[in-house]
C-alpha positions as CSV (number, residue, x, y, z in Angstrom):
1,M,81.7,-61.4,-59.4
2,N,79.6,-58.6,-58.2
3,L,77.6,-58.2,-54.9
4,Q,74.1,-56.8,-55.3
5,I,71.9,-55.7,-52.4
6,E,68.3,-55.1,-53.5
7,N,65.5,-53.6,-51.3
8,L,67.0,-55.3,-48.3
9,S,65.2,-55.2,-44.9
10,A,66.2,-57.3,-42.0
11,G,66.6,-57.4,-38.2
12,Y,66.8,-59.4,-35.1
13,G,63.6,-61.4,-34.5
14,K,60.6,-59.0,-34.6
15,T,62.8,-55.9,-34.4
16,Q,63.5,-54.5,-37.8
17,I,66.9,-52.8,-38.2
18,L,67.6,-52.5,-41.9
19,R,65.1,-50.7,-44.2
20,G,65.2,-50.7,-48.0
21,I,69.0,-51.0,-48.6
22,N,70.1,-50.8,-52.2
23,T,73.7,-50.9,-53.3
24,T,76.3,-52.9,-55.2
25,A,80.0,-53.8,-54.7
26,K,82.5,-55.0,-57.2
27,P,85.9,-56.8,-57.0
28,G,88.9,-54.6,-56.2
29,E,87.0,-52.3,-53.8
30,L,87.6,-51.8,-50.1
31,I,84.3,-50.5,-48.8
32,G,84.1,-48.8,-45.4
33,L,80.8,-49.2,-43.6
34,V,80.4,-46.4,-41.1
35,G,77.6,-45.0,-38.9
36,P,76.7,-44.3,-35.3
37,N,76.2,-47.1,-32.8
38,G,72.9,-48.8,-33.5
39,S,72.7,-47.6,-37.1
40,G,72.6,-51.2,-38.5
41,K,76.3,-51.8,-39.5
42,S,76.7,-55.2,-37.9
43,C,73.2,-56.3,-38.9
44,L,73.9,-55.4,-42.6
45,L,77.2,-57.3,-42.5
46,K,75.6,-60.4,-40.9
47,T,72.8,-60.3,-43.5
48,I,75.3,-60.2,-46.3
49,A,77.1,-63.1,-44.7
50,G,73.9,-65.1,-44.5
51,L,73.8,-65.2,-40.7
52,I,70.5,-63.2,-40.7
53,R,67.8,-64.1,-43.2
54,P,66.2,-61.0,-44.9
55,D,62.7,-59.9,-44.0
56,A,62.4,-58.5,-47.5
57,G,64.7,-58.0,-50.5
58,Q,67.8,-60.0,-51.2
59,V,71.6,-60.2,-51.3
60,C,73.0,-61.7,-54.5
61,I,76.5,-62.8,-55.7
62,S,76.6,-62.6,-59.5
63,G,72.8,-62.7,-59.6
64,Q,72.4,-65.7,-57.3
65,S,70.7,-65.1,-53.9
66,I,72.9,-66.1,-51.0
67,T,69.9,-67.8,-49.4
68,S,70.1,-70.3,-52.2
69,F,73.6,-71.5,-51.3
70,A,74.2,-74.5,-49.1
71,P,76.1,-73.4,-46.0
72,G,79.3,-75.0,-47.1
73,E,79.1,-73.4,-50.5
74,R,78.3,-70.0,-49.0
75,A,81.3,-70.3,-46.8
76,K,83.5,-70.6,-49.9
77,H,82.1,-67.4,-51.3
78,I,82.0,-65.2,-48.2
79,A,84.6,-65.1,-45.5
80,W,83.4,-63.6,-42.2
81,L,85.5,-61.9,-39.6
82,A,83.4,-61.2,-36.5
83,Q,84.0,-58.6,-33.7
84,D,84.6,-61.2,-31.1
85,R,88.2,-62.0,-30.4
86,S,87.8,-64.8,-27.9
87,A,91.0,-65.9,-26.3
88,A,89.6,-69.2,-25.0
89,W,91.2,-71.4,-27.7
90,A,94.3,-73.3,-26.6
91,L,95.3,-73.7,-30.3
92,S,98.4,-72.8,-32.1
93,V,98.1,-69.9,-34.4
94,R,98.7,-72.2,-37.4
95,D,96.0,-74.6,-36.3
96,L,93.6,-71.7,-35.8
97,V,94.2,-70.2,-39.2
98,A,93.7,-73.7,-40.7
99,L,90.1,-73.6,-39.5
100,G,89.6,-71.2,-42.4
101,R,90.0,-74.1,-44.7
102,A,87.1,-76.1,-43.2
103,P,84.8,-75.6,-46.2
104,Y,87.3,-77.4,-48.4
105,R,88.3,-80.3,-46.2
106,G,87.0,-83.8,-46.9
107,R,85.3,-86.1,-44.5
108,L,88.6,-87.0,-42.8
109,G,89.4,-83.4,-42.3
110,R,92.9,-83.7,-43.7
111,L,94.7,-80.7,-45.2
112,S,95.5,-80.9,-48.9
113,L,98.5,-79.2,-50.5
114,D,96.2,-76.4,-51.6
115,D,95.0,-76.0,-48.0
116,R,98.6,-75.7,-46.7
117,A,99.5,-73.2,-49.4
118,A,96.4,-71.1,-48.6
119,I,97.4,-71.2,-44.9
120,D,100.9,-70.2,-45.6
121,A,99.8,-67.3,-47.9
122,A,97.3,-66.1,-45.2
123,L,99.9,-66.0,-42.5
124,V,102.2,-64.0,-44.8
125,C,99.4,-61.5,-45.8
126,A,98.4,-60.9,-42.2
127,D,102.1,-60.7,-41.0
128,C,101.6,-63.7,-38.7
129,T,104.3,-66.1,-39.9
130,D,106.4,-65.4,-36.8
131,L,103.5,-66.2,-34.6
132,Q,102.4,-69.5,-36.2
133,D,103.8,-71.8,-33.5
134,R,102.6,-69.8,-30.5
135,R,99.3,-70.4,-28.7
136,F,96.5,-68.0,-29.7
137,D,95.3,-67.4,-26.2
138,R,98.8,-66.1,-25.1
139,L,99.0,-63.4,-27.8
140,S,98.3,-59.7,-27.3
141,G,95.0,-58.2,-28.6
142,G,96.6,-56.8,-31.7
143,E,98.3,-60.1,-32.5
144,Q,95.1,-61.9,-32.0
145,A,93.3,-59.5,-34.4
146,R,95.9,-60.2,-37.1
147,V,95.6,-64.0,-36.6
148,L,91.8,-63.9,-36.9
149,L,92.2,-61.9,-40.0
150,A,94.6,-64.5,-41.4
151,R,92.0,-67.2,-40.7
152,A,89.4,-65.2,-42.7
153,L,92.0,-64.8,-45.5
154,A,92.8,-68.5,-45.6
155,V,89.2,-69.1,-46.8
156,G,90.2,-67.6,-50.1
157,A,86.6,-66.3,-50.7
158,P,85.9,-63.6,-53.2
159,V,84.0,-61.6,-50.6
160,L,85.5,-60.7,-47.2
161,L,83.4,-59.1,-44.5
162,A,85.1,-57.7,-41.4
163,D,83.1,-56.4,-38.5
164,E,85.1,-53.7,-36.6
165,P,88.5,-55.4,-37.1
166,T,90.4,-52.4,-35.7
167,A,88.3,-51.8,-32.6
168,S,90.3,-51.3,-29.4
169,L,93.7,-51.6,-31.1
170,D,96.6,-49.3,-31.0
171,P,97.4,-47.2,-34.1
172,Y,100.1,-49.6,-35.4
173,Y,97.7,-52.6,-35.5
174,Q,94.9,-50.5,-36.9
175,I,97.0,-49.3,-39.8
176,S,98.4,-52.8,-40.3
177,I,95.0,-54.4,-40.5
178,M,93.6,-51.7,-42.8
179,Q,96.6,-52.1,-45.1
180,T,96.1,-55.8,-45.2
181,L,92.4,-55.4,-46.1
182,K,93.4,-52.9,-48.8
183,N,95.9,-55.3,-50.3
184,E,93.4,-58.1,-50.2
185,A,90.9,-56.1,-52.2
186,K,93.5,-55.2,-54.8
187,N,94.8,-58.8,-55.1
188,N,95.0,-59.3,-58.9
189,T,95.3,-63.0,-58.6
190,N,91.5,-63.2,-57.8
191,N,89.9,-62.0,-61.1
192,G,90.6,-58.3,-60.5
193,G,90.6,-58.5,-56.7
194,K,88.2,-59.2,-54.0
195,I,85.2,-57.4,-52.5
196,V,86.2,-56.3,-49.0
197,I,83.6,-54.6,-46.7
198,T,84.6,-53.6,-43.2
199,S,82.6,-51.7,-40.6
200,L,84.6,-48.9,-38.8
201,H,84.1,-46.3,-36.2
202,D,87.2,-44.3,-37.1
203,L,86.3,-42.0,-39.9
204,F,89.9,-41.0,-40.4
205,L,90.8,-44.7,-41.2
206,A,87.8,-45.0,-43.5
207,Q,88.8,-41.9,-45.4
208,Q,92.5,-42.8,-45.7
209,F,92.1,-46.5,-46.8
210,C,88.7,-47.1,-48.3
211,D,87.7,-46.7,-52.0
212,R,84.1,-46.2,-51.1
213,I,82.1,-45.4,-48.0
214,W,78.7,-46.7,-47.0
215,V,77.1,-44.5,-44.4
216,M,74.3,-46.0,-42.3
217,H,71.9,-44.0,-40.2
218,Q,68.8,-45.4,-38.5
219,G,68.8,-48.6,-40.5
220,R,69.1,-46.8,-43.9
221,L,72.0,-46.3,-46.3
222,V,72.2,-42.5,-46.5
223,A,75.5,-42.2,-48.5
224,D,77.4,-44.4,-50.9
225,D,80.3,-42.7,-52.6
226,I,84.0,-42.0,-52.5
227,P,85.2,-40.9,-49.1
228,D,85.4,-37.1,-49.7
229,L,81.8,-37.1,-51.0
230,A,80.3,-39.7,-48.6
231,L,81.7,-37.9,-45.5
232,N,80.6,-34.4,-46.5
233,D,79.7,-31.7,-44.1
234,Q,76.0,-32.5,-44.1
235,I,76.6,-36.1,-43.3
236,L,79.1,-35.3,-40.6
237,A,76.6,-32.9,-39.0
238,N,73.3,-34.8,-39.5
239,V,74.5,-38.4,-39.0
240,F,77.6,-38.1,-36.7
241,R,76.7,-34.8,-35.0
242,V,80.3,-33.7,-35.5
243,K,80.7,-30.0,-34.7
244,N,83.3,-27.9,-32.9
245,Q,82.6,-25.7,-29.9
246,Q,81.7,-22.8,-32.1
247,G,79.1,-24.9,-33.8
248,Q,81.1,-25.3,-37.0
249,L,81.6,-28.6,-38.8
250,I,84.8,-30.5,-38.2
251,P,86.2,-32.1,-41.4
252,A,86.6,-35.9,-41.1
253,Q,90.4,-35.7,-41.4
254,K,90.7,-33.5,-38.3
255,Q,88.5,-35.6,-35.9
256,E,91.5,-37.5,-34.5
257,K,93.0,-34.2,-33.2
258,T,89.9,-32.9,-31.3
């Protein structure tokens, strides 16, 4: 099951953000979506997720446009992990993760044996089993991030989109979440793995964990390659304006130390 993005343009209302995006993704890949603030990362993820309707072009899964899917069917194909980590829910962790099974539950909303197995597996994958009986709104920010990732994993969709899942987290939780996303992409029980696309601000994390990097700049995809090639000196200078005090380019792997 491949993901194809063809001549995609989209935006918010009358404001166009994305312009002529063309790329593909295949199972087994963890793709890092990077770029400066306002470059179109979140807009691209939301358009792939079907939350924004394209102005032109299309997003297809195995040749079928996502706009042709009914909402419930699309939810089975694409799991969405948003930036927002609202702590307003007075739900147990297990009950919150169970919300990921909503596309599969019948009219009575009862959990099947398959649903329960998927919830258990998601809790294990996101390292949340020990949290399952606690209230979500009483967890730390890092714990909440892991729980929300577990909810997305519980969907069992072949495509997982994560919008800034490591933002504002300490290094332990950043690495933990990136490793979970990497493992999910490589999960061999899902026809060779899943397509996992995550937006990131940390170029070091992207370089260390991602198989490919999509670099966004001013609404366009300006690089699509393995990390060392996508985050080359020209991209670092022209897109990220990364230079040292002597005007020399700073390699991506050294940015954390500057």
